[in-house]
C-alpha positions as CSV (number, residue, x, y, z in Angstrom):
1,V,0.7,9.2,-19.5
2,C,3.4,9.2,-16.9
3,T,2.7,5.5,-16.2
4,L,2.8,4.5,-19.8
5,L,6.3,6.4,-20.1
6,C,7.5,4.7,-17.0
7,T,6.5,1.3,-18.5
8,L,8.1,2.1,-21.8
9,I,11.3,3.3,-20.1
10,G,11.3,0.9,-17.3
11,I,10.8,-2.5,-18.8
12,P,13.9,-2.1,-21.3
13,V,16.0,-0.8,-18.4
14,G,15.0,-3.8,-16.2
15,I,15.8,-6.1,-19.0
16,L,19.2,-4.5,-19.6
17,M,19.7,-4.9,-15.7
18,S,18.7,-8.7,-15.8
19,K,21.2,-9.4,-18.8
20,K,24.2,-7.2,-17.8
21,D,25.5,-7.5,-14.3
22,A,27.7,-4.2,-15.0
23,A,24.4,-2.3,-15.7
24,Q,22.8,-3.7,-12.7
25,R,25.8,-2.4,-10.5
26,M,25.6,1.2,-12.2
27,I,21.7,1.5,-12.2
28,T,20.9,-0.1,-8.6
29,P,22.3,2.9,-6.8
30,V,20.4,5.4,-8.8
31,L,17.2,3.3,-8.1
32,D,18.1,3.2,-4.3
33,M,18.5,6.9,-4.4
34,L,15.2,7.5,-6.2
35,Q,13.4,5.1,-3.9
36,T,14.6,6.5,-0.7
37,L,14.3,10.3,-1.5
38,P,11.4,12.2,0.1
39,T,8.7,12.9,-2.2
40,F,9.1,16.6,-2.2
41,V,12.7,16.5,-3.0
42,Y,11.7,15.3,-6.5
43,L,10.1,18.8,-7.0
44,I,12.9,20.9,-6.0
45,P,15.5,20.5,-8.7
46,L,12.7,20.6,-11.3
47,I,11.3,24.0,-10.1
48,F,14.5,25.4,-11.1
49,L,14.5,24.1,-14.6
50,F,10.8,24.7,-15.4
51,K,8.2,27.2,-14.5
52,I,6.1,26.1,-11.6
53,T,3.0,26.1,-14.1
54,E,4.4,23.8,-16.6
55,P,3.1,20.3,-16.7
56,K,6.6,19.0,-17.7
57,L,7.6,19.7,-14.1
58,Y,5.1,17.3,-12.6
59,G,5.3,14.7,-15.3
60,L,9.1,14.4,-14.7
61,A,8.6,14.3,-11.0
62,I,6.0,11.5,-11.3
63,I,8.2,9.5,-13.5
64,F,11.3,9.8,-11.3
65,Y,9.2,8.8,-8.3
66,S,7.2,5.9,-9.8
67,I,9.6,4.3,-12.3
68,V,11.6,2.3,-9.8
69,P,9.1,-0.5,-9.4
70,V,8.7,-1.4,-12.8
71,I,12.6,-1.6,-13.4
72,R,13.1,-3.6,-10.3
73,L,10.4,-6.0,-10.7
74,T,11.3,-6.5,-14.4
75,N,14.7,-7.2,-13.6
76,L,13.8,-9.5,-10.8
77,G,11.3,-11.4,-12.9
78,I,13.7,-12.3,-15.7
79,R,16.4,-13.2,-13.3
80,L,14.0,-15.6,-11.5
81,V,13.1,-17.5,-14.7
82,D,14.1,-21.1,-14.1
83,K,17.5,-21.9,-15.5
84,D,16.4,-25.3,-16.8
85,L,13.8,-23.6,-19.2
86,I,16.7,-21.4,-20.5
87,E,18.8,-24.4,-21.1
88,A,15.9,-26.1,-22.8
89,A,15.6,-22.8,-25.0
90,N,19.2,-23.1,-25.7
91,A,18.9,-26.7,-26.7
92,Y,16.3,-25.6,-29.2
93,G,18.7,-23.4,-30.7
94,M,16.9,-20.2,-29.8
95,T,18.8,-16.8,-30.2
96,A,19.1,-14.5,-27.3
97,R,16.2,-12.4,-28.7
98,Q,13.9,-15.4,-29.2
99,K,14.6,-16.6,-25.7
100,L,13.8,-13.2,-24.3
101,I,10.6,-12.8,-26.2
102,N,9.2,-16.3,-26.2
103,V,10.6,-17.6,-22.8
104,E,11.7,-15.0,-20.4
105,I,9.3,-12.2,-20.8
106,P,6.2,-14.5,-20.8
107,L,7.4,-16.2,-17.4
108,A,8.4,-12.8,-15.9
109,L,5.2,-11.2,-16.9
110,P,3.4,-11.6,-13.5
111,N,6.6,-9.7,-11.8
112,I,6.4,-7.1,-14.6
113,M,2.7,-6.6,-14.2
114,A,3.2,-6.2,-10.3
115,G,5.8,-3.5,-11.1
116,I,3.3,-1.8,-13.5
117,N,0.6,-1.9,-10.8
118,Q,3.0,-0.5,-8.2
119,T,4.1,2.4,-10.6
120,I,0.2,3.2,-11.3
121,M,-0.3,3.4,-7.4
122,M,2.9,5.6,-7.0
123,S,2.0,7.8,-9.9
124,L,-1.4,8.4,-8.4
125,A,0.2,9.2,-5.1
126,M,2.5,11.7,-6.6
127,V,-0.4,13.6,-8.2
128,V,-1.7,14.5,-4.6
129,I,1.7,15.5,-3.5
130,A,2.5,17.5,-6.5
131,S,-0.6,19.4,-5.8
132,L,0.8,21.0,-2.8
133,V,3.1,23.0,-5.2
134,S,0.2,24.0,-7.6
135,A,0.2,21.0,-9.9
136,P,-3.2,20.7,-11.7
137,G,-5.5,17.7,-11.5
138,L,-7.4,15.8,-9.0
139,G,-4.8,16.3,-6.3
140,T,-5.7,20.2,-6.3
141,L,-9.3,19.2,-5.2
142,V,-8.0,16.9,-2.5
143,L,-5.7,19.8,-1.3
144,D,-8.6,22.4,-1.5
145,G,-10.7,20.2,0.6
146,I,-8.0,19.9,3.2
147,N,-7.3,23.7,3.2
148,N,-10.7,24.9,3.3
149,L,-12.2,22.2,5.3
150,R,-14.4,21.2,2.4
151,L,-14.5,17.6,3.4
152,G,-17.1,16.6,0.9
153,V,-14.8,18.1,-2.1
154,G,-11.7,16.3,-0.7
155,F,-13.3,13.0,-0.1
156,V,-14.9,13.0,-3.7
157,A,-11.6,13.9,-5.3
158,G,-9.7,11.2,-3.1
159,F,-12.5,8.8,-4.1
160,G,-11.8,9.6,-7.6
161,I,-8.2,8.9,-7.4
162,V,-8.9,5.6,-5.6
163,L,-11.4,4.8,-8.2
164,L,-9.0,5.6,-11.1
165,A,-6.4,3.5,-9.2
166,V,-8.7,0.4,-8.8
167,I,-9.8,0.7,-12.4
168,L,-6.2,0.7,-13.8
169,D,-5.3,-2.1,-11.5
170,R,-8.3,-4.3,-12.6
171,V,-7.6,-3.5,-16.3
172,S,-3.9,-4.4,-15.9
173,K,-4.8,-7.7,-14.1
174,T,-7.4,-8.6,-16.7
175,A,-4.8,-8.1,-19.3
176,L,-2.4,-10.3,-17.6
177,A,-5.2,-13.0,-17.2
178,R,-6.1,-12.9,-21.0
179,L,-2.3,-13.1,-21.9
180,D,-2.2,-16.3,-19.6
181,E,-5.2,-17.8,-21.2
182,S,-3.9,-17.1,-24.7
183,R,-0.6,-19.0,-23.8
184,E,-2.6,-21.9,-22.6
185,I,-4.4,-22.5,-25.9
């Protein structure tokens, strides 16, 4: 859910940054701060806003921690679209929206998907980190395995997280490949 929210928020923000230099100048320091903060620091202000048992606390921490790659790579992907192709789209009389939807986003899709994959991986990493402050989920089993020297429980839960990451990675790569195939036809 957090990865989906990161994608729904991050892609439009990345598009905005690629289109408006002022937005990029304003948002980049925020992204730099989010990217360099230690992972536990995300949890500290949220603990004061929510009860430690509320899932919203961990959802927001995961979103703040893992939204950066999808924003940055969407911005980068759209900025890297060849200017000659943009000029050709202008010559065909495309509107800004048509250029974005029909030219820029399809050409930036590999970068956008890389951002989504990074967001997935960072979200799953934060699940384990959040378990250290009582967040529910598979991370709790990893923490239980570490704390009680139950290596089997920790290994199986960690393997479950890795398996989930691999499945989500493969699904997103397959979706990108299908989009590429449909564009070629």
